[in-house]
C-alpha positions in Angstrom: -17.3 -30.1 11.6 -17.0 -32.2 14.9 -15.6 -30.1 18.0 -15.0 -30.6 21.4 -13.2 -28.0 23.0 -14.1 -27.2 26.5 -12.2 -23.4 26.7 -12.5 -20.7 24.5 -8.7 -21.9 23.6 -9.6 -25.2 22.8 -12.1 -24.1 20.5 -10.3 -21.3 18.5 -7.0 -24.3 18.5 -9.7 -26.7 16.6 -11.0 -24.3 14.3 -8.0 -23.1 13.3 -6.8 -26.2 12.8 -10.0 -27.0 10.8 -9.4 -24.0 8.5 -5.8 -24.9 8.2 -6.5 -28.5 7.1 -8.8 -27.6 4.6 -11.7 -29.1 6.2 -13.5 -25.6 7.0 -13.7 -24.0 3.8 -13.6 -19.8 3.0 -17.3 -18.6 3.2 -18.3 -21.7 5.5 -20.2 -20.8 7.7 -19.3 -21.4 12.3 -22.5 -23.0 14.2 -24.3 -20.0 15.9 -22.6 -19.2 19.3 -26.0 -20.7 20.9 -26.0 -23.7 18.8 -21.9 -24.6 19.7 -22.5 -23.8 23.3 -25.2 -25.7 23.6 -23.9 -28.6 22.0 -20.6 -28.7 23.8 -22.3 -27.9 27.0 -20.4 -24.5 28.1 -21.3 -21.0 28.7 -22.4 -19.2 25.4 -19.3 -16.6 26.4 -17.0 -19.3 26.1 -18.0 -19.8 22.7 -18.0 -15.9 21.7 -14.7 -15.6 23.2 -13.4 -18.2 20.5 -15.4 -16.5 17.8 -13.7 -13.1 18.7 -10.6 -14.5 18.7 -10.9 -16.3 15.3 -11.7 -13.0 13.7 -8.8 -11.0 15.6 -6.6 -13.7 14.1 -8.2 -13.3 10.5 -9.7 -17.1 10.4 -12.9 -15.9 10.1 -15.4 -12.8 9.6 -18.1 -11.8 11.8 -21.3 -10.9 10.1 -23.5 -9.6 12.6 -26.9 -11.5 12.9 -25.5 -13.7 10.1 -23.1 -15.3 12.0 -19.8 -15.6 12.0 -17.8 -17.5 8.6 -14.5 -18.4 7.8 -12.3 -16.0 5.7 -11.0 -16.5 2.5 -7.0 -16.5 2.3 -6.6 -15.4 -1.1 -6.5 -11.8 -1.8 -8.7 -10.7 -4.6 -6.4 -8.9 -6.9 -5.6 -5.5 -6.2 -4.5 -2.9 -9.0 -0.7 -1.7 -8.7 1.0 1.7 -10.0 3.6 1.1 -12.6 3.3 -0.6 -16.1 5.8 -2.3 -18.2 8.6 -0.2 -19.7 8.7 -1.9 -22.9 5.3 -0.9 -23.3 4.2 -0.3 -27.0 1.4 1.9 -26.3 2.6 6.0 -25.1 2.3 5.3 -21.2 0.2 8.1 -19.4 -1.1 5.5 -17.0 1.7 4.7 -14.8 1.8 7.3 -12.1 5.5 7.6 -12.7 8.0 10.8 -12.5 9.5 12.1 -15.4 12.7 10.0 -15.5 15.4 13.2 -16.8 14.3 14.5 -14.0 15.7 11.9 -11.8 19.3 13.0 -10.5 22.4 10.7 -11.1 23.0 8.9 -7.9 26.6 8.0 -6.7 28.1 5.1 -4.5 31.1 6.7 -4.3 32.4 7.1 -0.7 29.8 5.0 0.9 30.2 2.3 2.9 28.0 -0.7 4.8 26.0 0.4 8.2 27.1 -2.0 11.1 24.8 -3.4 13.8 24.2 -0.9 16.5 24.2 2.0 14.4 21.4 5.0 14.3 18.4 3.7 12.1 18.7 7.4 10.3 21.9 8.7 9.5 23.0 12.1 11.4 22.8 13.4 7.9 19.7 12.8 6.9 18.1 13.4 10.1 19.4 17.1 9.7 17.6 17.1 6.2 14.4 15.6 8.0 14.4 18.0 10.6 14.4 21.5 8.5 12.0 19.7 5.8 9.4 19.2 8.4 10.0 22.2 11.4 8.1 24.8 9.5 5.0 22.7 9.4 4.6 21.4 13.0 4.0 23.3 16.2 6.3 22.1 19.1 8.5 19.2 19.4 8.8 15.8 17.6 10.8 12.9 16.9 12.0 11.8 13.4 12.4 8.5 12.3 13.1 6.7 8.6 11.3 4.3 6.8 11.3 2.4 2.7 8.9 4.9 1.5 5.5 6.7 2.5 3.8 3.1 2.1 6.1 1.2 4.2 5.2 4.0 6.9 1.8 3.8 6.6 2.1 0.1 7.0 4.0 0.2 10.1 2.0 2.7 11.6 -1.1 1.1 11.3 0.5 -2.6 12.9 2.1 -0.4 15.4 -1.6 0.7 16.9 -4.4 -1.5 15.2 -5.5 -5.2 14.9 -7.0 -7.0 12.8 -10.8 -5.8 11.9 -10.4 -2.3 12.9 -11.5 0.5 10.7 -9.5 3.2 9.3 -11.0 6.6 7.7 -9.9 6.7 4.0 -10.3 8.9 1.2 -12.7 7.6 -1.1 -11.2 7.3 -4.1 -8.5 6.1 -2.5 -4.5 5.4 -3.5 -4.0 2.1 -4.6 -1.5 1.2 -2.5 -3.5 2.2 0.5 -6.2 -0.3 -1.0 -4.0 -3.2 -0.8 -2.0 -1.8 2.8 -5.3 -1.8 4.5 -6.6 -5.4 2.5 -3.4 -7.2 3.3 -3.7 -6.3 6.8 -7.0 -7.1 7.6 -8.0 -3.8 8.2 -11.3 -2.2 6.7 -11.6 0.4 5.1 -14.0 3.4 6.5 -14.9 5.6 3.6 -14.9 9.3 3.4 -15.8 11.4 -0.3 -13.1 13.8 -1.3 -14.0 17.0 -3.1 -11.8 19.6 -4.6 -11.0 20.8 -1.1 -10.4 17.2 0.3 -12.0 15.4 2.5 -15.9 16.2 3.1 -15.8 17.1 6.8 -19.3 16.0 7.1 -18.9 12.3 6.6 -15.4 12.1 8.3 -17.5 13.6 11.1 -19.5 10.6 11.0 -17.0 8.1 10.5 -15.0 9.1 13.9 -18.3 8.9 15.7 -18.9 5.0 14.4 -15.3 4.5 16.2 -12.7 4.4 13.3 -9.2 3.6 15.1 -7.0 5.6 12.4 -7.4 8.0 9.6 -4.8 8.4 6.2 -5.0 11.9 4.9 -3.3 13.0 1.7 -3.2 17.5 2.4 -1.6 17.5 -1.3 -2.0 16.0 -4.0 -4.5 13.5 -3.7 -3.9 10.3 -5.8 -6.1 10.0 -8.2 -7.6 13.5 -8.3 -5.0 15.6 -7.7 -6.6 17.6 -5.0 -5.6 18.8 -2.0 -6.6 20.3 1.2 -7.9 24.1 1.5 -7.0 25.9 4.6 -10.8 26.1 5.2 -11.2 22.4 4.9 -8.1 21.6 7.1 -8.9 24.0 9.8 -12.7 21.9 9.9 -10.7 18.6 10.0 -8.3 19.9 12.8 -11.3 20.9 14.8 -13.3 17.2 14.2 -10.3 15.7 15.0 -9.7 17.5 18.3 -12.8 15.7 20.2 -11.0 12.3 19.1 -7.6 12.4 20.5 -7.9 8.8 20.3 -7.5 8.0 16.3 -4.3 7.5 14.9 -3.9 10.6 12.4 -1.3 9.5 9.4 -0.9 12.5 7.1 0.7 11.5 4.0 2.3 14.4 2.5 4.3 12.6 -0.7 4.6 14.8 -2.7 5.6 18.1 -0.8 9.2 19.3 -2.3 7.3 19.3 -5.9 3.6 20.7 -4.4 2.8 23.6 -5.9 -0.1 23.7 -2.7 0.6 25.3 0.7 0.5 22.7 3.1 -1.9 22.7 6.1 -1.5 21.0 9.0 -4.5 19.3 10.5 -3.0 17.6 13.5 -4.5 18.7 16.7 -2.5 19.2 19.6 -4.7 16.6 21.7 -3.6 13.9 19.1 -2.1 11.1 21.1 -0.7 9.5 18.4 -0.1 10.8 14.9 2.8 11.2 12.4 3.5 13.0 9.1 5.2 11.5 6.3 7.4 13.0 3.4 8.9 10.6 0.8 11.7 11.4 -1.3 10.4 8.8 -4.3 8.7 11.8 -6.2 12.0 13.8 -6.9 14.8 11.0 -6.0 12.8 8.0 -8.0 10.7 5.1 -7.2 13.9 2.8 -6.9 15.2 5.4 -3.9 12.2 5.7 -2.0 12.9 6.7 1.7 10.0 8.3 3.9 11.1 10.8 6.8 8.6 10.2 9.6 7.8 13.2 12.2 6.0 11.5 15.3 4.7 12.0 19.0 7.0 10.3 21.1 5.5 6.8 21.6 4.6 6.1 18.0 8.2 7.2 17.4 9.3 4.4 20.3 6.5 1.8 18.9 7.9 2.7 15.1 11.5 2.4 15.9 10.9 -1.3 17.2 10.0 -2.3 13.9 12.9 -0.6 12.7 15.5 -2.3 14.9 19.0 -2.1 13.7 20.1 -4.6 11.2 16.7 -5.9 10.4 14.1 -3.5 9.0 16.3 -0.2 9.2 16.8 1.5 6.0 20.4 0.6 4.5 23.0 3.1 5.2 24.4 3.2 1.8 20.5 4.3 0.1 21.0 7.0 2.9 23.8 8.3 2.2 23.2 8.5 -1.5 20.2 9.8 -0.7 21.6 12.8 1.6 24.4 13.4 -1.4 22.0 14.3 -4.1 20.0 16.5 -1.9 22.8 18.2 -0.7 24.1 18.4 -4.0 25.0 22.1 -5.6 21.9 23.4 -7.4 19.6 20.5 -6.1 17.3 23.2 -4.6 17.1 25.3 -7.9 16.7 21.7 -10.0 14.1 21.2 -7.5 11.9 24.7 -8.6 12.6 24.0 -11.6 10.9 20.1 -12.0 8.0 21.7 -9.7 7.4 24.1 -12.3 7.5 22.1 -15.4 5.2 19.8 -13.5 2.5 22.5 -13.1 3.1 23.6 -16.4 2.2 20.1 -18.0 -0.7 19.9 -15.6 -2.2 22.9 -16.5 -1.5 22.6 -20.7 -3.2 19.7 -20.8 -6.2 20.7 -18.3 -6.5 24.0 -20.7 -6.9 21.7 -23.8 -9.5 19.7 -22.1 -11.4 22.4 -21.7 -11.1 23.7 -24.8 -12.3 20.3 -26.0 -15.5 20.6 -23.6 -14.4 18.7 -20.7 -15.1 19.4 -17.3 -11.8 19.0 -15.1 -10.7 20.9 -12.2 -8.3 23.5 -11.8 -6.7 22.4 -8.6 -4.5 19.7 -9.9 -1.1 18.9 -8.4 1.1 15.7 -8.4 1.9 14.2 -11.3 -1.6 13.4 -12.9 -4.9 15.1 -14.2 -7.9 13.4 -13.1 -11.1 13.7 -16.1 -14.3 13.0 -14.2 -16.7 10.5 -16.3 -20.1 9.7 -15.8 -19.9 6.1 -16.8 -18.0 3.4 -16.9 -14.3 4.2 -18.3 -13.2 0.8 -19.5 -14.6 1.1 -23.2 -13.0 4.6 -23.3 -9.5 3.8 -22.4 -10.0 0.8 -24.5 -10.5 3.0 -27.6 -7.6 5.2 -26.4 -5.1 2.4 -26.7 -6.3 1.4 -30.0 -5.2 5.0 -30.6 -2.1 4.1 -28.7 -2.1 5.8 -25.4 -2.4 4.0 -22.2 -4.3 6.1 -19.2 -5.7 4.6 -16.0 -9.3 3.8 -15.3 -10.6 5.5 -12.7 -12.4 3.0 -11.0 -9.9 0.6 -9.5 -9.3 3.7 -7.1 -13.1 3.7 -6.0 -13.9 1.9 -2.3 -17.8 2.9 -1.7 -18.7 3.6 -5.0 -16.9 2.9 -8.8 -14.6 6.1 -9.3 -16.0 6.5 -13.1 -12.7 8.6 -14.3 -9.5 9.0 -16.7 -6.2 9.5 -14.2 -3.9 10.6 -17.0 0.0 10.9 -15.8 1.4 14.0 -17.4 4.9 14.0 -15.7 6.8 13.5 -19.3 3.7 14.8 -21.4 4.8 18.0 -23.4 2.8 20.3 -25.1 2.9 19.0 -28.3 2.2 15.5 -27.2 -0.8 17.1 -24.7 -2.3 18.5 -27.8 -2.5 14.9 -29.7 -4.2 13.1 -26.5 -6.5 16.2 -26.3 -7.8 15.2 -29.9 -7.2 11.1 -29.6 -9.2 11.6 -26.0 -12.2 13.8 -27.9 -12.1 11.2 -31.0 -12.5 8.2 -28.4 -15.1 9.1 -26.4 -17.0 9.7 -29.8 -16.0 6.1 -30.8 -16.9 4.5 -27.2 -20.3 6.4 -27.2 -21.7 4.9 -30.2 
């Protein structure tokens, strides 16, 4: 590799060109700052600045004392939610809501939006404010994105740059793992127990300088756990000493949750957002997310949702508003919420009957079965018996999350009994 630059900008552009031409390959080490400075007869700070630009732009990765290496641009495959609808196995892995609970949708009377219109319709803003106001102290701004994952990614990009560290739950939601990876952000792992994020580990990550926090207050995916009132207060107190940290609360399951929402955003937080999605009760294909936030975050988000390019289609907004204001919607939602609760409870009761140590704090569409070792053999044996479940290891960040995530959204009591028996047989077979 031959470099001749005399300024940090020239060094940066030359290395960038070598990466793009393929002459510098992923994993290849760059010269040390000292060696390159001597070779080019420039100040070390000039080289250090160029290397910092390369890492910020995602072309290189700093390994500390081990130097700076070229970053790989082909990301490793990340597991995604959902499975093929023509799957031959009984699907308990997809994480989808029950299709029979999703509303019939109509496009009647809708029209396409035009440039210059508000990014969120007045009707949906009224719905969103009535949804958010009981849980937020003080004034807030409201925006609309194409689902919770879209909201999280846009919010992170409003404030963070490549290489920044983000505190997240471990095990972690698959889409959050993917979002951090593809935006070149680093996951700062915080373990989860039945009351939510463990405050001691969160305190360590906050002290270490994380730039943002993504937290799930209810129906954590994959475990189904949620924040207790005591734990939420502890986290709120911790965050009050770090007003500069961007706090993102992903309350994706809110309207269907059977747990109480506990607000963790302190008044001292300068930048924050509470996200609530419609995808669990309107369906993943009609994903919208209301984003309540402080003024500055709202302005930054609006700039990324400017009319005509990144806004949520007004046709979709009209359909969603029509569904959410239809007669009987609230009673339907209550019925769905209770049905999901019963299905979670039936399966957990059956699993306990068969000797499995499962929590009673499940919320959401899934039940988590902890395991002491890798789940792959057990998943395979269940597949041979006709059941598809999600192995927990894909959710782990700092360590494998040994367990099974079982989607119960359309699992009735009779099938739950059959599955519990199949799981018991599969455990016996996989241990031989």
